[in-house]
Structure formats: structure tokens, C-alpha cells
C-alpha positions in Angstrom: 20.3 36.7 -36.7 17.8 35.8 -39.4 17.5 37.8 -42.6 14.1 38.8 -43.7 12.4 36.9 -46.5 12.8 39.9 -48.9 16.6 39.7 -48.5 16.7 36.1 -49.7 14.4 36.8 -52.7 16.4 39.9 -53.5 19.5 37.8 -53.7 17.7 35.3 -55.9 16.6 38.1 -58.2 20.1 39.4 -58.5 21.3 35.9 -59.3 18.6 35.4 -61.9 19.4 38.9 -63.5 23.1 37.9 -63.7 22.2 34.6 -65.4 19.8 36.3 -67.8 22.5 38.9 -68.6 25.1 36.2 -69.3 22.6 34.3 -71.6 21.7 37.5 -73.5 25.4 38.5 -74.1 26.3 35.0 -75.1 23.4 34.9 -77.6 24.4 38.3 -79.1 28.0 37.0 -79.5 26.6 33.8 -81.2 24.4 35.7 -83.6 27.3 38.0 -84.4 29.2 34.9 -85.8 28.8 34.0 -89.5 26.7 31.1 -90.4 29.7 29.1 -91.5 31.4 29.6 -88.1 28.2 28.7 -86.3 27.9 25.4 -88.2 31.6 24.6 -87.6 31.3 25.2 -83.9 28.1 23.2 -83.7 29.9 20.3 -85.5 32.8 20.6 -83.2 30.7 20.6 -80.0 28.6 17.7 -81.3 31.8 15.8 -82.2 33.2 16.4 -78.8 30.0 15.2 -77.1 30.0 12.0 -79.2 33.6 11.3 -78.4 33.0 11.8 -74.7 30.0 9.5 -74.9 31.9 6.8 -76.6 34.8 7.0 -74.1 32.3 6.7 -71.2 30.6 3.7 -72.8 33.9 2.0 -73.4 35.0 2.8 -69.8 31.8 1.2 -68.4 32.1 -1.9 -70.6 35.8 -2.4 -69.6 35.2 -1.8 -65.9 32.2 -4.2 -65.7 34.0 -6.9 -67.8 36.9 -7.3 -65.3 36.9 -10.4 -63.1 37.8 -8.3 -60.1 34.6 -6.4 -60.4 32.6 -7.8 -57.4 30.0 -6.3 -55.1 30.5 -6.8 -51.5 27.2 -6.7 -49.4 27.8 -6.2 -45.6 25.9 -4.9 -42.7 26.4 -1.2 -41.9 27.7 -0.9 -38.3 27.6 2.3 -36.3 24.4 3.9 -37.6 21.9 1.7 -35.8 23.8 1.7 -32.5 23.9 5.5 -32.4 20.1 5.6 -33.0 19.6 3.0 -30.2 21.8 5.0 -27.8 20.0 8.2 -28.5 16.6 6.6 -28.1 17.7 5.0 -24.7 19.0 8.4 -23.5 15.6 10.0 -24.4 13.8 7.1 -22.6 16.0 7.7 -19.5 15.1 11.3 -19.4 11.4 10.7 -19.9 11.2 7.9 -17.3 13.4 9.5 -14.7 12.0 9.3 -11.2 12.8 13.0 -10.6 10.1 15.3 -11.8 10.6 19.0 -12.3 
């Protein structure tokens, strides 16, 4: 059974309200911290972000620099045959000699 459109939008409103409530409470907690703690946490988060970025860049460089890193290009089997079979089934139904 299908739900009315209002039920979906009502659910979205509840989700939006929950997200807004979470953001507001987080902002209140952030503003309650001293300026020194805010600066320290900002530096820690930025340092973690930089460290993660460097790790990802190093991983990409190492993985692309290996000799075993090759790309294999092959034909995809299975998808085209299914589409052809489905089309032929539809053609058989349309062109059948028995009309209803």
C-alpha cells in the first residue's frame, strides 16, 4: 500500500529537525569551550586531515608505481546476451500468429 505524499514529507521534516537539533547542540557545546581549547581542537583536526591526506597520496603513488599495476580491458559477457534474449522474447510475443 502506498503512503500519501504528506507522510513522506513529514518523515523528511522530522529528519531535518533532528539534524538541525544536532547541529545546534553541537554548536552550543563548541561555543562553551574556551578559545584556547577551540584553537587546540582546530589544530588537532587540521593536523589529522593533513596526515590522512599525505597517507592517501603516498598510497596512490606507491600503488601506481608498482610494475604489477596493469589494466586489463576485456569485453563484458552476459549483459548483451540478456538484452538480446529479452528483445527476442518481446518480438515473439508481438509477432505471434495467435491474436487475442
